C-alpha positions as CSV (number, residue, x, y, z in Angstrom):
1,M,-8.2,12.7,15.0
2,M,-10.7,13.1,12.2
3,N,-13.9,12.5,14.1
4,E,-14.9,16.2,13.8
5,L,-14.6,16.2,10.0
6,T,-17.7,16.0,7.7
7,L,-17.8,13.3,5.0
8,I,-16.8,15.7,2.3
9,Q,-13.9,16.9,4.3
10,L,-12.8,13.3,5.0
11,I,-12.9,12.5,1.2
12,A,-10.9,15.7,0.5
13,V,-8.3,14.6,3.1
14,W,-8.0,11.0,2.1
15,I,-8.3,11.0,-1.7
16,L,-4.7,12.1,-2.6
17,P,-2.9,9.9,0.0
18,V,-5.0,6.8,-1.0
19,V,-4.5,7.3,-4.7
20,F,-0.8,8.1,-4.5
21,A,-0.2,5.2,-2.1
22,I,-1.8,2.7,-4.4
23,T,-0.4,4.2,-7.6
24,V,3.3,4.5,-6.4
25,H,3.1,1.0,-5.0
26,E,2.4,-0.4,-8.4
27,V,4.8,1.8,-10.3
28,A,7.5,0.7,-7.9
29,H,6.9,-2.9,-8.9
30,G,7.1,-2.0,-12.6
31,W,10.2,0.2,-12.2
32,V,12.2,-2.4,-10.4
33,A,11.1,-5.1,-12.8
34,K,12.4,-2.9,-15.7
35,K,15.7,-2.5,-13.9
36,R,15.9,-6.3,-13.5
37,G,15.2,-6.9,-17.2
38,D,11.5,-7.0,-17.7
39,K,10.1,-4.1,-19.7
40,T,6.5,-5.4,-19.8
41,A,5.0,-2.6,-17.6
42,W,7.0,0.0,-19.3
43,M,5.8,-1.1,-22.8
44,L,2.2,-1.0,-21.6
45,G,2.6,2.5,-20.3
46,R,2.2,1.6,-16.7
47,L,5.4,3.3,-15.4
48,T,3.5,6.5,-14.9
49,L,2.2,8.4,-11.8
50,N,-1.0,9.1,-13.8
51,P,-3.5,7.4,-11.5
52,I,-6.0,6.8,-14.4
53,K,-3.6,4.2,-15.7
54,H,-3.7,2.2,-12.4
55,I,-7.2,2.7,-11.0
56,D,-9.2,-0.4,-10.3
57,P,-12.9,0.7,-9.9
58,I,-13.4,-1.6,-7.0
59,G,-10.0,-1.6,-5.2
60,T,-9.1,2.1,-5.7
61,L,-12.6,3.7,-5.4
62,L,-15.3,1.4,-4.1
63,V,-13.6,-0.4,-1.2
64,P,-11.7,2.6,0.2
65,G,-14.8,4.8,-0.2
66,F,-17.0,2.3,1.6
67,L,-14.5,1.9,4.5
68,L,-14.3,5.7,4.7
69,I,-18.0,6.3,4.8
70,A,-18.5,3.4,7.3
71,K,-15.9,5.1,9.5
72,T,-14.2,1.8,10.2
73,G,-10.9,3.6,11.0
74,F,-9.3,1.2,8.6
75,I,-8.6,2.2,5.0
76,F,-7.4,-0.3,2.5
77,G,-7.4,-0.6,-1.3
78,W,-5.5,-1.8,-4.4
79,A,-4.8,-0.8,-8.0
80,K,-4.6,-2.8,-11.2
81,P,-1.6,-5.0,-10.8
82,V,1.4,-4.1,-12.9
83,P,2.2,-7.0,-15.2
84,V,5.6,-8.6,-14.6
85,N,6.9,-11.4,-16.9
86,A,9.3,-13.4,-14.7
87,R,10.9,-15.1,-17.8
88,N,12.4,-11.7,-18.8
89,L,14.1,-11.2,-15.4
90,K,17.8,-11.8,-15.0
91,N,17.3,-14.2,-12.1
92,P,13.6,-15.0,-12.2
93,V,13.2,-16.4,-8.6
94,S,15.2,-13.9,-6.7
95,D,14.3,-11.0,-8.9
96,M,10.6,-11.7,-8.4
97,A,11.2,-11.4,-4.7
98,I,13.0,-8.1,-5.2
99,V,10.2,-6.8,-7.5
100,A,7.6,-7.8,-4.9
101,A,9.5,-6.1,-2.0
102,A,9.6,-2.8,-4.0
103,G,5.9,-2.2,-3.4
104,P,5.8,-2.3,0.4
105,L,9.2,-0.5,0.5
106,S,7.7,2.4,-1.6
107,N,4.9,2.7,0.9
108,V,7.3,3.0,3.8
109,L,9.2,5.7,2.0
110,M,5.9,7.5,1.3
111,A,4.9,7.3,4.9
112,I,8.2,9.0,5.8
113,C,7.4,11.7,3.2
114,W,3.9,12.3,4.7
115,A,5.4,12.5,8.2
116,L,7.8,15.1,7.0
117,F,4.9,16.9,5.2
118,G,3.1,17.0,8.6
119,R,6.2,18.3,10.4
120,M,6.5,21.0,7.8
121,G,2.9,22.0,8.4
122,L,3.7,22.4,12.1
123,M,6.7,24.5,11.3
124,L,4.6,26.8,9.1
125,D,2.1,27.3,11.9
126,M,-0.4,29.1,9.6
127,D,-4.2,29.3,10.0
128,G,-6.0,27.4,7.2
129,I,-2.8,25.6,6.1
130,T,-1.3,23.8,9.1
131,Q,-4.4,21.8,10.1
132,P,-5.2,20.5,6.6
133,M,-1.5,19.5,6.2
134,M,-1.7,17.6,9.5
135,Y,-4.9,15.8,8.5
136,M,-3.3,14.7,5.2
137,S,-0.1,13.7,6.9
138,Y,-2.2,11.4,9.2
139,A,-4.0,9.9,6.3
140,G,-0.9,9.4,4.3
141,I,1.0,7.7,7.1
142,Q,-1.9,5.4,7.9
143,I,-2.8,4.2,4.4
144,N,0.9,3.7,3.4
145,L,1.7,1.7,6.6
146,V,-1.5,-0.4,6.2
147,L,-0.6,-1.2,2.6
148,A,3.0,-2.0,3.5
149,V,2.2,-4.3,6.4
150,I,-0.8,-6.1,4.7
151,N,1.2,-6.6,1.4
152,L,3.9,-8.3,3.4
153,L,1.6,-11.1,4.6
154,P,2.5,-14.5,3.0
155,I,-1.0,-14.9,1.4
156,P,-0.9,-15.2,-2.4
157,P,-1.0,-13.0,-4.4
158,L,0.2,-10.5,-1.9
159,D,3.8,-9.3,-2.1
160,G,4.9,-11.3,0.9
161,S,4.0,-14.5,-0.9
162,R,6.3,-13.7,-3.7
163,I,9.1,-13.1,-1.2
164,L,8.4,-16.4,0.6
165,S,8.2,-18.3,-2.7
166,A,11.8,-17.3,-3.5
167,L,12.9,-18.9,-0.2
168,L,11.0,-22.1,-0.6
169,P,12.2,-25.2,-2.4
170,R,11.1,-25.1,-6.0
171,R,8.5,-27.9,-5.6
172,W,7.0,-26.4,-2.5
173,A,6.9,-23.0,-4.2
174,W,4.9,-24.5,-7.1
175,Y,2.3,-25.9,-4.7
176,Y,2.2,-22.7,-2.7
177,S,1.5,-20.6,-5.8
178,H,-1.7,-22.6,-6.4
179,I,-3.3,-21.1,-3.3
180,E,-3.4,-17.8,-5.2
181,R,-6.9,-18.4,-6.6
182,Y,-8.2,-18.4,-3.0
183,G,-6.0,-15.7,-1.6
184,F,-8.4,-12.8,-1.9
185,F,-11.2,-14.7,-0.1
186,V,-8.8,-15.7,2.6
187,L,-7.8,-12.1,3.1
188,L,-11.5,-11.0,3.2
189,F,-12.3,-13.8,5.7
190,L,-9.4,-12.7,8.0
191,L,-10.6,-9.1,7.7
192,W,-14.2,-9.9,8.4
193,T,-13.5,-12.1,11.4
194,G,-11.1,-9.6,13.0
195,V,-8.2,-12.1,12.8
196,L,-6.3,-9.7,10.6
197,S,-6.7,-6.8,13.1
198,S,-5.5,-9.1,15.9
199,L,-2.4,-10.2,13.9
200,L,-1.4,-6.8,12.7
201,G,-2.7,-4.6,15.5
202,Y,0.5,-4.4,17.5
203,P,3.1,-4.1,14.7
204,L,1.0,-1.7,12.7
205,G,0.1,0.4,15.8
206,T,3.8,0.6,16.9
207,A,4.8,1.7,13.4
208,Q,2.1,4.3,13.2
209,Q,3.0,5.8,16.6
210,L,6.6,6.1,15.4
211,F,5.6,7.9,12.2
212,F,3.0,10.0,14.0
213,S,5.7,11.1,16.4
214,L,8.0,12.1,13.5
215,A,5.1,14.1,12.0
216,G,4.4,15.9,15.3
217,L,0.9,14.3,15.6
218,K,-0.5,13.4,19.0
């Protein structure tokens, strides 16, 4: 859909959806953690939509920028993780799973908002306004669904691993958590070899088509 855009136009279209997707994802973790008894993120000033508080130079700027310039058709990124102290939670094991699930859930909700934003652009049907809104709707849907789906993978430290840990016996969960130091490299390997695309291609594609349909995108 965006093949006809210049690099500057692509950056203009993608920057807000990417920054908000990553920022709100982290704020969601911190907000739910606070509701469950841990105020660590709140005390550190991380429960804010100010992206400066959450930007990771590599994950928020360098990686998405490189993927965009390379025109891979796949945009991904991350922010500085919001700190959560499980010892402060009411029920540490189950509450950590709830806190983890809040991130991907926030991305799904944002994808819905971007779809409605695109639908609104169609309804306005105004030159110079409708098309930019449709482009941003496309970008917002894509980045949020990618973040939601990837973060649900059971690879530590992704959110899916926190959810799985809550379901495992305590001893198994302890061993499982020790994979975290290698998790980022595992994710990069899966991405580089194309295994990640094969695993996520169908569910992600199906979800995108559903949301694109809601937005009125072809």
